[in-house]
N, C-alpha and C positions, 0 to 999 in steps of 0.2 A: 459371595462373590470372590475369584481368586484373585489374586495379588497383582496379576496381569491386568484384568478387568480396572482395577482399582487405579492403576498408574498409566492408562490409556492414556489422559491430558495433563501428565506431570511435565510442567516443562520447568521446574524448579531449578535455578543455577545454570541456565542456557542462556546463552549468549545472543541476544537479537541487537539488529541494526535495523531501524525503522526510519528512511529518509520523509520527510516533510511532518514530522512526526511532531512538532510545536503545536498545530491546533489541529481543528476539526476531526475528520476519521482518522489522520494518522494519530494525534493523541489519545483517541478513542483504544486503538490499539495499541499506544504506549500503556496507558493504564490497564487494559487487559493482559498484555505480557506481563509487567511489573507487581498486580494482583497475583498472578500465577507464581511467581517466583523467580521470575527470570531478570537478568540483567541487560539494561536496555541503553544502547547509544543511540538518541536523536540525533540526525544528520540533517541541517537544513541552513539555511543562509540566513535568517534573522535571528543574530545570538540573543537580543534581549528577550526576544519573544519564546526562544527557545530554553532561556534559563528560567524564566514563568513558568516555563510549562515542566521544566523538571521540580521545580518547587513544590507547585501543584502535585505532582507524583510522588513525591518525596511524602510531602506532607499526609497525603491518601493511602499511600502504603509501606511507607520508612523505606524504601529503595529510592532514592536520587539517580535518575539516570544522568550517565557521561552526555555532556553536549559536546559535538562537534558541528565548527561552522565552515560551510563548504558549499560550494555551487556544482550539484550534482550534473549538471551539462558538459562539466569540464573534466576530462580524463584524469590531468594530473591532480585536482581537488581527489576525486574522487578514490585515487590509488591512495593518497595521502591518509584519507578518511579511514579507510579498509585496513591500513597497516595501523592505524593509532589504536584502533579496536583489538586489532589481532594482537599488536605487541601490549596491550593493557591486559589482557583476559587469557590470552593463548590459543584461543581457537573463536570460531564464528560457527554458530548452531543455526540460526534463524536470521533470514533478511525478509524485508517488507521494502519492497518498492513503492512507495506511494506518494512522492513528490509529483506536485501537478501543478501546471497553469493553464489559464485559457484567454483566448483573446476575440470576442464576440464581435466577429465582423461576416457579412456575405461574403462568397467566393471571389466576387469581381472588386473588392475592395481591400483585400489583404493582401500585404504586401510580401516578397519573399522571405523579407527578413522575420516578420511576424510570423509565419508559416516555419521556418527554422528553428525560430525561437520555442514555440509549441512543441515542435517534434523533438527538440532535444532535451526538454525537460520531463519530458511526459512519457517518453519512449526510448530515445538512445541510453537516458542514465539507467534506464532497467538493464538494459544490456550491459552498460560500464558497472555498473553495481555487481553483476550476478558473474559477469566474466572474473571481478576481482575478487569474489568470495569465493570461487570455485576453489581454488588450491585449498585452502584452508578447510573446507568441507570434505574435500576428495581424500586428506589426510585424515580426517577424523572418521572418515568411513559412513559419514551421512550428513544430511542437511535438509533445511527447508527454505523452500525461496517461496514468496506469495506476493504476484504481481497486484496491483490495484487498477483494474479497468474501470469500467462504467456501463451504463445502459447504453452509450452512443457504439460499445463496443458490438452491440448487435446492429443499432441502428442508426442511420444517418443523422446530422444535425444543420438544418440548413444557415443557422445563426452562427455556427461552431466548427467549420468544416476542419479546420487543423487539429482542434479536439478530439473530434470524432475520428479522425483517419488515425491521432496518435493511440486512444482506445482501443479501436479495431486491430492494431498494429501489436498490442498488448497482448492479445489473447492468441497470435500466431507465435509472438516471441514465448510466451509461456507454451505453448505446444511443441515449438522446436526445441527449447533446451531441456523440456520434460524428457523427450525424447533422447537427446545427446546423452544426459546425466542419470537417464534410468537406473545404470548398471552400476554407478558411485552411489546408489542408494540415495541420492539426491532427489526429494520429489518438488516439483514447479507449478505451482498451481496459480488461479487468478481469483480473485472475487470481483464482482460486477455491481457497485453500489447505487442502488435508487436513489431518490431524491432525498439527500439528509441536508439537514438546517446545519448549514458552517457557513464560513465567512465568502466562500466561492459563491454557495448559492444564493448567500443574499445580497451579494452584488446582482447576480443573473435576473433576481426578483425585482430589481431596482431598475434594472436595463430592459427588462421584456415585461411591459404591462401585462397584468392578468394572468402571470405566470404560475403563481401559488395556487390560485383558485384552480384554476385547468387540470393541475399535475393533481390537487389534491381530489377532485372528482373521478380520477381514473386509477386511482389507487385503492386496490380492494380493502387493505388492511385499516383504510379511513383515517390515515395520518401520513406526515411527513416522517422520516427516519432520524431519530439522534444520535450523535457518534457512538454512544455505546450500545447501538443494536448491533454495531459490528462486530463487537466481542466474542459473541459464540463462534462465528465463523473462522474467525482469527485464529483462535484458540485451539480450534478443530484440525485447522490447518498446519498449525506449526507444532502439533503434537503428534507423539507415536499413533494416537488413533487415525491418523491419515497416511500411514506408511504404504498402505496399498493403493492411493491414489494420487493421480499425477497426469497433468497434462489438461486438467478440467478448468472451468469456469464458471463459478456460482455466483446466482444473482444472489443477492441479500435486498430485496425492494418492495417487500409489503405485496409481491405477487404484480407489480405494475407491466414488467414485461409480458408476464402469463394473457393478459386481460387485453393485450393488442389485437 
């Protein structure tokens, strides 16, 4: 095997930002990147949870992530967070826009404030972070931006209309940024996770009776996903292996969306 082939998935010493990286899928991504040798910054609102996650990653990999406490829906806090990472490491190679929230209500009872809260955290933050890291990536001559969507990027959710709208927007933002920045050798792609066992979906299982069983019956793989099931796809899209892949949305769902 040639040295080129051996190095396709090499992310050693790359600088990565993961928003919402202190739990669930985000923490799975942080662990995958750290195991691959990248230096990772966790950007999230809950500092205590972020520091606990960083300690876990350090124990597993020997590399402790940088913890930055910020609300990624606030432009000034996004700017400060990105500046902190760039100031400490001198560059930014990889961005995972993973931060997300959900408010489960039918559309007729959802308030405008709740709508904007979900859209700002899930969609606007991805735009803000991507815009902020662009100068550093352009200067470096390359970069990887990976946006975390959802199965609801593909189909609607009557019980979560704001969430589904935000995740549909993630796919179109991904395509738009990919087209805008392809000439700068910045690849922008999306991952659409299926039903993962996380704090967010655990709450859904409490709020939506019978959800776990109904979902399980429709997953060809026969199980709900665990956070580390996203690791392989995350590493592929963060590494040189995906240098000719941009503007795509990859479902990681055990075949769920293919079986609809």
